[in-house]
C-alpha positions in Angstrom: 0.4 0.3 -0.1 0.9 3.3 -1.0 -0.3 6.9 0.5 1.1 10.8 0.4 -0.5 13.1 3.0 -3.5 11.9 4.3 -3.3 9.1 2.3 -0.2 8.6 3.6 -1.9 7.9 7.9 -5.0 6.0 5.9 -2.1 3.3 5.4 -0.5 3.8 8.2 -4.3 3.8 10.0 -5.4 0.5 8.0 -2.0 -1.5 8.2 -2.7 -1.1 12.2 -6.4 -2.3 11.7 -5.3 -5.1 9.0 -1.6 -6.0 9.6 -2.9 -9.7 7.9 -4.6 -8.1 4.9 -0.9 -5.7 4.3 2.7 -6.8 3.4 4.3 -3.7 3.4 3.6 0.3 3.0 5.1 3.0 2.4 3.7 6.4 3.4 4.7 9.3 1.3 5.4 12.0 3.6 2.3 12.0 5.8 1.3 14.0 8.1 1.6 14.2 11.6 -0.2 12.8 14.9 -2.5 15.2 15.5 -0.8 16.2 18.9 2.1 17.6 17.0 -0.4 19.0 13.8 -2.3 20.8 16.7 0.7 22.4 18.9 1.5 24.5 15.3 1.9 28.0 15.2 -1.1 28.4 12.6 -3.2 25.7 14.1 -3.4 26.8 17.6 -5.1 30.0 16.5 -7.5 28.6 14.8 -7.9 25.3 16.6 -10.1 26.3 19.0 -12.9 27.4 16.3 -12.9 24.8 14.5 -13.6 22.6 17.5 -16.0 24.3 18.7 -17.4 24.3 14.7 -17.0 20.8 14.6 -15.1 22.0 11.2 -12.9 24.6 9.6 -13.1 26.2 5.7 -10.9 28.3 4.3 -9.8 29.4 0.7 -7.4 27.5 -1.4 -4.1 29.0 -2.5 -3.4 27.3 -5.6 -7.4 27.4 -6.6 -8.0 30.9 -5.8 -12.7 30.5 -5.3 -12.5 26.9 -4.1 -13.1 27.1 -1.5 -12.0 23.4 0.9 -13.8 21.9 4.3 -12.5 19.5 7.4 -13.9 18.4 10.1 -13.1 18.4 13.3 -12.6 14.5 12.7 -9.7 14.7 11.5 -7.9 15.9 14.2 -9.8 13.3 17.1 -8.9 10.7 14.5 -4.8 11.4 14.0 -3.9 11.4 17.8 
């Protein structure tokens, strides 16, 4: 199994949950743990609001006008 970014995290998660089904993993630049991610300067500024609303929204820098949305479950699932 291989995955990049959040996909890399998913590869780890799946392998932990189903070790008998995975022969090898190749996570490429996986995201860091939720605990470490939430301690970054950027996240510490938005984390409380994100937790209260349950969703984080921001405009894409590569595609102006496109809004990105991510549920707070992302943080909880990555701990």
